[in-house]
C-alpha positions as CSV (number, residue, x, y, z in Angstrom):
1,X,0.0,0.0,0.0
2,X,1.2,3.5,-0.9
3,X,0.6,6.1,1.8
4,X,-0.2,9.7,1.0
5,X,1.8,11.9,3.4
6,X,0.9,14.9,1.3
7,X,-2.7,14.7,2.4
8,X,-3.7,17.7,4.6
9,X,-5.9,16.4,7.4
10,X,-7.9,18.9,9.5
11,X,-6.9,18.3,13.1
12,X,-8.6,21.3,14.7
13,X,-11.8,20.2,16.5
14,X,-10.3,16.9,17.5
15,X,-8.8,17.9,20.9
16,X,-5.3,18.3,19.3
17,X,-2.8,20.0,21.6
18,X,-0.6,20.8,18.6
19,X,-3.3,22.5,16.6
20,X,-5.6,24.0,19.2
21,X,-3.1,25.8,21.5
22,X,-2.7,28.7,19.1
23,X,-5.1,30.8,17.0
24,X,-6.5,29.3,13.8
25,X,-4.3,31.3,11.5
26,X,-1.1,29.9,13.1
27,X,0.8,27.0,11.5
28,X,2.0,24.8,14.4
29,X,5.4,23.3,14.0
30,X,6.2,22.9,17.6
31,X,5.2,19.9,19.7
32,X,6.5,16.5,18.5
33,X,3.6,14.7,16.9
34,X,3.0,14.1,13.2
35,X,0.2,15.4,10.9
36,X,-0.2,12.0,9.2
37,X,-2.7,9.2,9.6
38,X,-1.4,6.1,11.1
39,X,-1.0,2.8,9.2
40,X,-4.3,1.4,8.0
41,X,-3.8,-1.9,9.9
42,X,-3.5,0.1,13.1
43,X,-6.7,1.9,12.4
44,X,-8.4,-1.4,11.6
45,X,-7.2,-3.0,14.8
46,X,-8.4,-0.1,16.9
47,X,-11.8,-0.1,15.2
48,X,-12.0,-3.8,15.9
49,X,-11.2,-3.3,19.6
50,X,-13.8,-0.5,19.8
51,X,-16.5,-2.7,18.2
52,X,-15.9,-5.2,21.0
53,X,-17.6,-2.6,23.2
54,X,-16.1,-3.5,26.6
55,X,-13.3,-1.3,28.0
56,X,-12.4,-2.7,31.4
57,X,-9.1,-2.6,33.2
58,X,-6.0,-3.8,31.3
59,X,-4.3,-7.0,32.2
60,X,-1.0,-6.6,34.2
61,X,0.8,-8.8,31.8
62,X,0.3,-8.8,28.0
63,X,2.3,-11.8,26.7
64,X,1.8,-11.1,23.0
65,X,2.9,-7.5,23.2
66,X,5.8,-8.3,25.5
67,X,7.0,-11.1,23.1
68,X,6.6,-8.8,20.1
69,X,8.8,-6.2,21.7
70,X,11.5,-8.8,22.6
71,X,11.5,-10.2,19.0
72,X,11.6,-6.7,17.5
73,X,14.4,-5.5,19.7
74,X,16.5,-8.6,18.8
75,X,15.8,-8.1,15.1
76,X,16.6,-4.4,15.0
77,X,19.5,-4.2,17.4
78,X,20.7,-7.8,18.0
79,X,19.9,-7.1,21.6
80,X,18.4,-10.0,23.6
81,X,15.8,-9.0,26.2
82,X,13.1,-10.9,28.1
83,X,9.5,-10.0,29.0
84,X,10.2,-9.8,32.7
85,X,12.7,-7.0,31.9
86,X,9.9,-4.7,30.5
87,X,7.7,-2.3,32.5
88,X,5.0,-0.3,30.8
89,X,4.3,3.4,31.3
90,X,1.5,5.7,30.1
91,X,4.1,7.9,28.3
92,X,7.8,8.4,28.8
93,X,7.3,11.6,30.7
94,X,6.0,9.6,33.6
95,X,8.9,7.2,33.2
96,X,11.5,10.0,33.4
97,X,9.8,11.2,36.6
98,X,9.8,7.7,38.0
99,X,13.6,7.4,37.4
100,X,14.3,10.8,38.9
101,X,12.2,9.8,41.9
102,X,13.9,6.3,42.2
103,X,17.5,7.3,42.4
104,X,19.1,9.7,44.8
105,X,17.8,11.8,47.7
106,X,16.2,15.2,47.6
107,X,18.7,17.8,46.5
108,X,20.9,15.2,44.7
109,X,22.0,16.0,41.1
110,X,20.9,14.5,37.8
111,X,23.3,14.9,34.9
112,X,22.1,16.1,31.5
113,X,23.6,17.3,28.2
114,X,22.0,20.6,27.0
115,X,20.6,21.8,24.8
116,X,18.2,19.0,25.9
117,X,14.6,17.9,25.7
118,X,13.1,20.2,28.4
119,X,10.9,17.6,30.2
120,X,14.2,16.1,31.4
121,X,14.7,19.2,33.5
122,X,11.1,19.3,34.5
123,X,11.2,15.7,35.8
124,X,14.4,16.5,37.7
125,X,12.8,19.5,39.5
126,X,9.5,17.7,40.0
127,X,11.3,15.1,42.1
128,X,13.2,17.7,44.1
129,X,16.5,17.0,42.5
130,X,19.1,19.5,41.0
131,X,20.0,19.8,37.3
132,X,23.7,19.3,36.6
133,X,24.5,20.6,33.1
134,X,27.4,19.1,31.0
135,X,26.7,20.9,27.7
136,X,27.4,19.4,24.3
137,X,30.1,21.2,22.3
138,X,28.8,23.1,19.2
139,X,30.9,22.7,16.1
140,X,30.4,25.5,13.4
141,X,33.3,24.4,11.2
142,X,31.1,22.2,8.9
143,X,28.2,23.1,6.5
144,X,25.6,22.4,9.2
145,X,25.8,22.8,12.9
146,X,27.1,19.7,14.6
147,X,27.4,18.8,18.3
148,X,30.0,16.7,20.0
149,X,30.3,15.3,23.6
150,X,32.7,17.1,25.9
151,X,33.8,14.0,27.8
152,X,36.2,15.9,30.1
153,X,33.5,18.4,31.0
154,X,31.0,15.5,31.6
155,X,33.4,13.8,34.0
156,X,34.4,17.0,35.8
157,X,30.7,17.9,36.3
158,X,30.0,14.8,38.3
159,X,30.4,14.9,42.1
160,X,29.3,12.7,45.0
161,X,25.8,14.1,44.9
162,X,25.3,13.1,41.2
163,X,23.3,9.9,41.1
164,X,21.6,9.7,37.7
165,X,22.5,10.5,34.1
166,X,19.6,11.3,31.7
167,X,20.8,10.6,28.2
168,X,18.9,11.4,25.0
169,X,19.8,8.8,22.4
170,X,19.1,9.9,19.6
171,X,19.4,13.4,20.9
172,X,16.5,15.8,21.1
173,X,16.6,18.6,19.9
174,X,19.8,18.4,17.9
175,X,19.1,15.1,16.1
176,X,22.4,13.5,16.8
177,X,23.0,9.8,16.9
178,X,25.6,8.2,19.1
179,X,27.7,5.3,17.9
180,X,29.0,2.4,20.0
181,X,32.4,4.1,20.8
182,X,30.7,7.3,22.0
183,X,28.2,5.4,24.1
184,X,31.0,3.3,25.6
185,X,32.9,6.4,26.6
186,X,29.8,7.8,28.2
187,X,29.0,4.6,30.0
188,X,32.6,4.3,31.2
189,X,32.3,7.7,32.8
190,X,29.0,6.7,34.4
191,X,30.4,3.5,35.7
192,X,33.5,5.1,37.2
193,X,31.2,7.5,39.1
194,X,28.6,4.9,39.9
195,X,25.8,6.6,38.0
196,X,22.6,5.0,36.9
197,X,21.9,5.8,33.2
198,X,18.4,6.5,32.0
199,X,18.6,6.4,28.2
200,X,15.6,8.0,26.5
201,X,15.5,6.3,23.1
202,X,12.0,7.2,22.1
203,X,13.2,8.3,18.6
204,X,15.1,5.0,18.1
205,X,13.2,4.0,15.0
206,X,13.0,7.5,13.4
207,X,16.5,7.1,11.9
208,X,17.3,8.8,8.6
209,X,19.6,8.0,5.8
210,X,19.5,4.2,6.5
211,X,21.6,4.6,9.6
212,X,21.4,2.1,12.5
213,X,20.5,3.0,16.1
214,X,22.6,1.6,18.9
215,X,20.8,1.2,22.2
216,X,23.0,2.2,25.1
217,X,22.3,-1.0,27.2
218,X,23.1,-3.3,24.2
219,X,26.8,-2.5,24.3
220,X,27.7,-4.8,27.2
221,X,26.3,-6.6,30.2
222,X,28.2,-4.2,32.5
223,X,26.5,-1.2,30.9
224,X,23.1,-2.9,30.9
225,X,23.4,-3.5,34.6
226,X,23.3,0.2,35.3
227,X,21.0,1.3,32.4
228,X,17.2,1.9,32.1
229,X,16.2,2.2,28.4
230,X,13.0,4.1,27.6
231,X,11.2,3.3,24.3
232,X,7.7,3.6,22.8
233,X,5.8,3.3,19.6
234,X,4.3,6.7,20.1
235,X,6.8,8.9,18.2
236,X,7.6,6.2,15.5
237,X,4.0,5.4,14.6
238,X,2.3,8.7,15.6
239,X,0.4,7.2,18.6
240,X,1.3,9.8,21.3
241,X,-2.3,10.4,22.2
242,X,-2.8,6.7,23.1
243,X,-0.2,6.8,25.8
244,X,1.9,3.6,25.7
245,X,5.6,3.5,26.4
246,X,7.9,1.1,28.2
247,X,11.2,0.8,30.0
248,X,13.7,-2.1,29.5
249,X,15.5,-2.7,32.8
250,X,17.8,-5.8,32.8
251,X,19.0,-5.3,36.4
252,X,16.4,-6.7,38.8
253,X,17.5,-4.2,41.6
254,X,17.0,-1.2,39.3
255,X,13.6,-2.7,38.2
256,X,12.5,-2.9,41.8
257,X,13.5,0.7,42.5
258,X,11.6,2.0,39.5
259,X,8.5,-0.1,40.4
260,X,8.6,1.2,44.0
261,X,9.0,4.8,42.7
262,X,6.0,4.4,40.4
263,X,3.7,2.6,42.9
264,X,0.4,4.4,43.5
265,X,1.2,7.5,41.4
266,X,1.7,6.2,37.8
267,X,-1.3,4.5,36.3
268,X,-1.3,1.6,33.8
269,X,-1.6,1.9,30.1
270,X,-5.1,2.0,28.6
271,X,-6.5,-0.8,26.5
272,X,-6.4,1.3,23.3
273,X,-2.7,2.1,23.8
274,X,-1.8,-1.6,24.1
275,X,-3.9,-2.4,21.0
276,X,-2.2,0.3,18.9
277,X,1.3,-0.6,20.1
278,X,0.9,-4.3,19.2
279,X,-0.6,-3.5,15.9
280,X,2.0,-1.0,15.0
281,X,4.9,-3.3,15.9
282,X,3.3,-6.2,14.0
283,X,2.0,-4.4,10.9
284,X,3.5,-0.9,10.7
285,X,6.8,-1.5,9.0
286,X,5.7,-0.6,5.4
287,X,4.1,2.6,6.6
288,X,7.3,3.4,8.6
289,X,9.6,2.9,5.7
290,X,7.6,5.2,3.6
291,X,7.4,7.7,6.4
292,X,11.2,7.8,6.8
293,X,11.6,8.5,3.1
294,X,9.2,11.4,3.4
295,X,10.8,12.8,6.5
296,X,14.2,12.7,4.9
297,X,12.8,14.6,1.8
298,X,11.2,17.2,4.1
299,X,14.5,17.6,6.0
300,X,16.4,18.1,2.8
301,X,13.8,20.6,1.5
302,X,14.1,22.7,4.7
303,X,17.9,22.8,4.4
304,X,17.7,23.8,0.7
305,X,15.1,26.5,1.4
306,X,17.1,28.0,4.3
307,X,20.3,28.0,2.2
308,X,18.6,29.8,-0.7
309,X,16.2,32.2,1.1
310,X,17.3,32.5,4.8
311,X,21.1,32.1,4.8
312,X,21.5,33.9,8.1
313,X,19.8,30.9,9.8
314,X,22.0,28.0,10.6
315,X,20.7,24.5,11.1
316,X,21.5,21.1,12.2
317,X,21.1,18.2,9.7
318,X,19.4,15.7,11.9
319,X,20.5,12.1,11.6
320,X,17.3,11.0,13.5
321,X,14.0,12.4,14.7
322,X,11.8,14.8,12.7
323,X,13.1,17.8,14.6
324,X,15.4,20.5,13.3
325,X,17.4,22.9,15.5
326,X,17.6,26.4,13.9
327,X,20.0,29.1,15.1
328,X,18.3,32.5,14.4
329,X,20.8,34.6,16.4
330,X,22.3,36.2,13.3
331,X,19.0,37.8,12.4
332,X,18.2,41.2,13.9
333,X,15.1,39.9,15.8
334,X,13.6,42.2,18.5
335,X,14.4,41.0,22.0
336,X,16.5,38.1,20.4
337,X,13.4,35.8,20.8
338,X,12.8,34.1,17.5
339,X,9.9,32.0,18.8
340,X,7.9,35.1,19.8
341,X,9.0,36.9,16.6
342,X,7.8,34.2,14.2
343,X,4.6,33.6,16.1
344,X,3.7,37.3,15.9
345,X,5.0,38.2,12.5
346,X,4.8,34.9,10.5
347,X,2.0,33.2,12.4
348,X,4.1,30.0,12.7
349,X,4.6,28.4,16.1
350,X,7.9,26.8,17.0
351,X,9.3,25.4,20.2
352,X,11.4,28.1,22.0
353,X,15.1,27.1,22.1
354,X,15.5,28.7,25.5
355,X,13.4,26.0,27.0
356,X,16.1,23.4,26.2
357,X,18.6,24.9,28.6
358,X,22.1,26.3,28.1
359,X,22.9,26.7,24.4
360,X,19.3,27.1,23.4
361,X,19.0,30.9,23.4
362,X,18.4,32.3,19.9
363,X,17.2,28.9,18.6
364,X,13.9,27.4,17.6
365,X,13.0,23.8,17.2
366,X,11.1,23.0,14.0
367,X,8.9,19.9,13.6
368,X,9.0,18.8,9.9
369,X,6.5,15.9,10.2
370,X,3.8,17.5,8.2
371,X,2.8,17.6,4.5
372,X,5.4,19.4,2.4
373,X,2.9,22.0,1.3
374,X,2.3,23.0,4.9
375,X,6.1,23.1,5.6
376,X,6.6,25.3,2.5
377,X,3.9,27.7,3.5
378,X,5.5,28.1,6.9
379,X,8.9,28.7,5.5
380,X,7.6,31.3,3.1
381,X,6.0,33.0,6.0
382,X,9.3,33.0,7.9
383,X,11.1,34.4,4.9
384,X,8.6,37.2,4.4
385,X,8.7,38.1,8.1
386,X,12.5,38.3,8.0
387,X,12.4,40.5,4.9
388,X,10.3,43.0,6.7
389,X,12.9,43.6,9.4
């Protein structure tokens, strides 16, 4: 089946957070969900579940979904996991909070690498912990902005109060993928400082240019013993509103700590989330392959457009995710706030780079997972707004 990602689907009036936060004339390219219908098989399986008509509590164990996740993980990454090593969450935001709650005492530090997905910092503060920044190094010597790990700064940032390392792999917002050598260096630092690693890998199947994702915990048994891996079908298959994610925890002691931190405050996944997750993993691969091709084309279109029409904006060239990280600091924008400027003058909503911590000022994060025509209209609006300065 050939999917039509160019189709424009009206999402206002459906309770869409992305489309109903701003006025009707605003094009929303901010929050990370996609403006595409899901795979037909997923829709069909959800309709079948609805037709059943009974929506009681979900089972505590779902053998078919657990087995499917184990088989898929082995196939994609040559990483052997078992059903008892998986715990479900109604979204990875709750999983991040559970991990920050589970490890360390109030006031202890959690290590992050900004610019970083801002719910990392929210989760840390929600659980009365302190944010410890070890920023990525920006490299402007290449055609596009690139980021590298400052291993020395990372190691120096850690002290006896640092208990947890929140890693974004692939990295949100800069779209960077980490290879085995880089992850091994990170894990070695974590091991030498006795840190637990929580590796958020929600974008692990949104990999562009036929590259291959490397899960942090897959590198060695020693790393797996101190690692919690967060994954979900939500970003990959556009199922965020159905709230189903999971953590892979191979160390039973870490599993117990996460379960205890979650007890009584984090609910289970709803029946529709489980149905959609199973269907997507079993039947969504053709849709996903076509999606990745479309996202890659959109990424390249944005880069070409910026180069031709807005050369004062510098961008990353994401290896993964459908998010682009744009540096607008060389444009003479009032108050140096590009998010507010483009919202007011172009009627396009982006995520504000300042929310992503140190290194985010002057940036916006652009979500390119929409029909190309919508993306082009948004870029034209940006271009026109800049020309009026």
